[in-house]
N, C-alpha and C positions, 0 to 999 in steps of 0.2 A: 068272418075270417077273410081269406083272400079269395079273389074271384077268378083267377085264371084257371083254365081247364086242367092242366097237369097238377096244379096244387090241389084242386078239388078232388081229383082221382087219388092223389097221395093221402089226403085227409080221409077220404072214404076208406082207403086201404087200412090206414092206421086205426080208424074207428072199428073196422071189422076185426082187426087184430086185438084191439082192446076188448071188444065184445067177447071174442073167443077166450081171451085171457081172463075175463071176469068169471066165465063159467068154470075155468080150471084153476083159478087162483087159490081156492081153499084147499085143493088137492096138492098144490105145489109149495105152499108155505109150510116151513118147518116150525113146529111149536117152539116157542121161546117165551120165557116169562117177560111180560111187558111191565116196565116200571111206570105205573100209573101216576106217580108223583112227579115224574120228569116232564118238563115242557120241552118238546123237541121241534125244531124247525130246520128246514133245508133252505139255505140262502144262496142264490146264484147271482153273481155279478157278471152280466153280459159283457161289459167292456173289458173286465179283467180276465174273463174266461176261466172263472174259478167257482167252485161250489163248496160251501161250508156246511157241516152238520153242527148245529148249535143245540146243546142241552142245558137247560137252566142257565141261560145266558153265558155259557162257556163253550168255546170252540172245541169240538171233539175231534173233527177231521176236516181236512181241506183237500180237494181234488182239482186237478186241471180238467177242463171240459172243452168240447166244441159246442158252439152255439149256432143259431140260425144264420144262414147267409143273408146278404142284403135283399135278395129276391124272395126269400122265405124266412123272415125273421122269427125269432123266438117270441112267444107272447110275453107281455109284461103284466105283472100284477101278483096277487096273492091267490094261490090255488091250494089244493090238497091232494095227497096221495089217495087214489081210489082203488088201485090193485097192484099186485106184485106177481110176476110170473118168472119162474126159473126156466131156462132153456126154451124161450118162446119160439113159435113158428111165425115167420114173416109172410104176409100176404100182400099182393098187389095184383091188379087185373092181369090175368094170363100167367102169373108166376106165384109159386108157393115155395118158400125156402124153409126147410125144417131146421131143427137145432143143429149147430155145427159151425165149422170155421167159416163157411160162406155166408152165414146169416148176417144181413145188414144191421140188425138190432142187437147183435152180439149174444151174450149168454144170459142177460137179465133185462126185464122190462119193468119199469115202475111207472104205471099209468097215472096221469094227472087229471084233475077235474076240468082242465082246459081240453075240450073234446079233441081227440086225435093227437094229442101231444103227450110226451113222456120223457123220462130219464132212462137211458139205456146204454148198453155196450155198443161195440162197433166191430166190423170186420176190416176197418180202415183206421188203425190207431194213429197213423200219421196226420189225421185230421184234427186230433186233439190240440187245443190251443188256438184254433182258428174258427172263423165264422163260415162253416162249410155244411151245416146240417140243413134239413128241410124244416127247421124250427124246434126240433127236439133238442134236449141236452144230452150229449154223448160223452161217455167216459171210456177209458180203456177197460177191457173186460175184467181184469183183475181188480180194478178200482170199483167198478159197478157191483161186482160180487161182494166186496166189503161193505159198500153203501147199502146194498140189498139187505144185509143182516142188521144194519143199524136203524132202518126205517120201517114203519108200519102204515097200513091204511089209516087215513085220518090225519097223518102228520101234515103240518103246514109247509107249503113250498112257496117261497118268494122269489120272483124273477125280476131283477132290477136292471133297467136300461141305463141308469146314470149312477156315477160314483157318488156316494154320500159319505158323511163323516163316519157313520156306523160301518159301512162297507170297508172304508179305509182301515178302520180299527180291526175288523174281523179278519181281513186278509193281510194285515201287516206282517204277521209272522211267517207268511209263505213267500215273501219277496226276498 
């Protein structure tokens, strides 16, 4: 990952939050029938600052997002959803923020297989559409709440650094 000390602390903090989230995820997930015949993936275009939910090769939803800043970029590659936590608690050295309006990860956490990274809400909705996060993908709280209901552990998450023909096609309807 990155080597500077503050990023290491942030990564450790997020990993601690994810570890706690993993212990509580089963208690926070609401039962919902899962369509085992659907192929679902989350596709993020970092340059477009957009996230699409794609089921069976059809775009179901598109959301505006904030992505990693230049000094703390979002990881690029194919990952998976490892956990989901409603009303998460945010931890960093010397600070714990419980669920509520001041929580930096907002009302939902969707943890990724890229250690320390996730898709989450924010207490700073004006950051959406910009490269302002510490590498995570941020959504407005209302949007992440909708996304949270659409995805499950095991879903594929693709984070793309470059525009491709597929991304252009996926996000064409949102422009």
